[in-house]
C-alpha positions, 0 to 999 in steps of 0.5 A: 498456467494461471497464477493465484491472484493475491489480494493485498490490503494496504493500511494507514490511519487516514487512508489518504496518501501512503496507502492510496499510493500503494494501492494505486502503484500495485494495481498499475504495475501489477502483473496480473497476480495481485489485486490491491486495496487500501483502507484506514483505521480513522479515514479521512474525507478524501484521498490527498490530491498530491497522492492522486496527482502522482498516480495520474501522472503515471496514467493510473485511473484514480476515479474509483479511489476514496478514503475508506475504513478497514471495516469495509473489508471485514464483512462476509461479502468482502474480498479475502485478503492474502497480504495485509501491509501497514504503511504508517507507524500509527496503523502498525501499532493499532489493534487491527481486526482479526482478518479471516484466513490468516493473511500474511502481515507486514509493515512497510513504513514510510514517513508522512509526506509533509511540507509547508509549500505546495512545492515542498509537499510535491517533493516529499510525496515524490520521494515517498512515491519512489520508495513505495514503487521500489517496494512494489517492484520487489513484491512483483519480483517474488515468485509464488513460492517466495510469496508463501514465505512470510519472511520474504514479504516482511523483508521488503519492509526493511529500511535498507530496502529503501536505500535503493529508492533514493532515501 
């Protein structure tokens, strides 16, 4: 029996770190039921190299990844999104486009990765990466019936979920 493939769009302001890591992790860990995308309301010029480095370390091909505007997903030829997840506070509070098909929406907030030195930045990115991975694994554990329930997808974004990811 074939499963429905759910298109998931991760949104962040710059589409350079948290949304890129979310897209990459879901596509990498995916069980065939999901196709992940990412975008930003005010995209940067390129993905953050620390985000790409972490994805490459797990064997994910990052050559296709770039920072893009959410406008890319508004056109007639764009894939229809089933789930839209904001991953930063700014994107969650911005007025989003009207997405066709009334997708499930949720907010899975993460701190902005930061640091003064490369070592501090790598540490911060690694912590956020672990939190994203934990939530992605929870999403993957949901059955198709559970995915249809908006509350289940939104509950993954609750702060207590991150306690299991070393926060």
